[in-house]
C-alpha positions in Angstrom: -19.4 -36.5 25.4 -17.1 -38.3 22.5 -14.9 -36.8 19.6 -12.6 -38.4 17.3 -9.6 -36.8 16.5 -6.7 -36.9 13.9 -3.5 -34.8 13.6 -5.4 -33.1 10.9 -8.5 -31.5 13.1 -6.9 -32.1 16.8 -6.8 -27.9 16.6 -10.5 -27.9 16.1 -11.2 -30.5 18.5 -9.1 -29.0 21.5 -11.1 -25.3 20.8 -14.6 -27.4 21.4 -13.0 -29.1 24.3 -12.2 -25.7 25.8 -15.6 -24.4 25.2 -17.0 -27.7 26.3 -15.1 -27.5 29.6 -17.1 -24.9 31.5 -15.4 -23.6 35.0 -13.7 -26.9 35.3 -10.0 -26.7 36.2 -8.5 -30.1 36.9 -8.9 -32.5 34.0 -7.3 -36.3 34.4 -6.1 -37.7 31.4 -6.3 -41.8 31.1 -5.0 -43.7 27.9 -2.1 -46.3 27.9 1.3 -45.6 26.3 1.2 -43.8 22.9 -2.5 -43.2 22.6 -1.9 -39.3 22.3 -2.5 -37.4 25.8 0.6 -35.4 25.6 -0.3 -34.7 21.9 -3.9 -33.3 22.9 -2.6 -31.7 25.9 -0.2 -29.7 23.7 -3.2 -28.8 21.4 -5.1 -27.6 24.4 -2.4 -25.3 25.1 -1.7 -24.0 21.7 -5.5 -22.8 21.7 -4.8 -21.3 25.0 -1.9 -19.7 23.5 0.8 -20.7 25.7 4.1 -19.5 24.7 6.1 -22.3 26.9 7.4 -25.1 25.0 5.1 -27.7 26.0 6.3 -30.9 26.7 5.7 -34.0 28.7 6.8 -34.2 32.1 7.5 -37.5 32.7 10.9 -37.0 34.9 10.3 -33.1 36.1 6.5 -34.3 37.1 4.9 -31.0 37.0 5.6 -28.6 33.9 4.1 -25.3 34.7 3.1 -23.3 31.3 1.5 -19.7 31.5 -0.9 -17.8 29.5 -3.0 -14.4 29.1 -6.6 -14.8 29.7 -9.5 -12.2 30.4 -8.7 -11.7 34.0 -4.9 -11.9 33.2 -2.1 -14.2 33.4 -3.1 -17.9 34.4 -1.3 -20.8 34.9 -1.9 -24.5 33.5 0.1 -27.3 35.3 0.6 -30.2 33.4 1.6 -33.3 35.7 2.5 -36.8 34.7 2.1 -39.5 37.3 3.7 -42.4 35.5 6.6 -42.6 37.8 5.1 -42.1 41.1 3.9 -45.1 42.7 0.9 -43.5 44.9 -0.7 -40.7 46.3 2.1 -40.1 49.2 4.8 -39.6 46.2 2.4 -37.5 44.5 1.9 -35.3 47.4 5.6 -35.1 48.0 6.0 -33.9 44.6 3.7 -30.9 45.1 0.8 -32.5 43.0 -2.1 -31.6 45.4 -1.3 -28.1 45.9 -1.7 -28.1 42.1 -5.1 -29.9 42.1 -6.5 -27.5 44.8 -5.1 -24.2 43.1 -7.1 -21.9 41.0 -5.1 -23.2 37.9 -5.7 -25.7 35.5 -4.1 -29.2 35.7 -3.7 -31.4 33.4 -3.0 -35.0 34.6 -1.4 -38.0 33.0 -1.6 -41.4 34.3 -3.9 -40.2 37.5 -4.7 -43.7 38.2 -1.4 -43.7 40.1 -3.0 -41.5 42.9 -6.5 -41.7 41.9 -7.5 -40.5 46.3 -5.9 -37.4 45.7 -8.2 -35.5 42.9 -11.0 -32.9 43.6 -14.5 -34.4 43.3 -15.2 -32.2 40.6 -12.3 -33.9 38.4 -13.3 -34.4 34.8 -11.8 -37.6 33.3 -10.7 -37.4 29.9 -10.1 -41.3 28.2 -8.3 -41.3 25.1 -8.0 -44.7 23.0 -6.3 -45.7 19.5 -9.6 -45.7 17.0 -7.2 -46.4 14.3 -3.6 -45.6 13.1 -4.4 -42.0 12.4 -7.4 -41.1 14.6 -8.0 -41.3 18.7 -11.3 -41.6 20.5 -11.4 -39.1 23.4 -14.3 -39.5 25.8 -15.1 -36.9 28.5 -16.7 -37.8 32.2 -17.8 -35.6 34.7 -18.2 -36.5 38.2 
């Protein structure tokens, strides 16, 4: 599945993303620096009604956000593996606990620890289409 988004339609694309997500809970975001991974995750959180400030977890590694669902309060873990070397460091940081929880996990830089992801992880690839637009490709296992 492919989408193109810009800042003008990012909320609309984020809404479509959630509708297509089904019961998936772990999303691995691939893309080079500056492609818009954090920006798109911010839009996904906005659509879910997250009240917390959504920002890059580059230094904290894991940010936790809360939103209300029909079933009650839910969490989104926003994880950034950029500063980690490997799976062992990711496990020490508590990443695996997030990925195998009942909550949503958005992971930037998943290639830093590819061996820790659940089998049903949804992989999202974001590339620069031009100066204002991004191409988003979704791959399910």
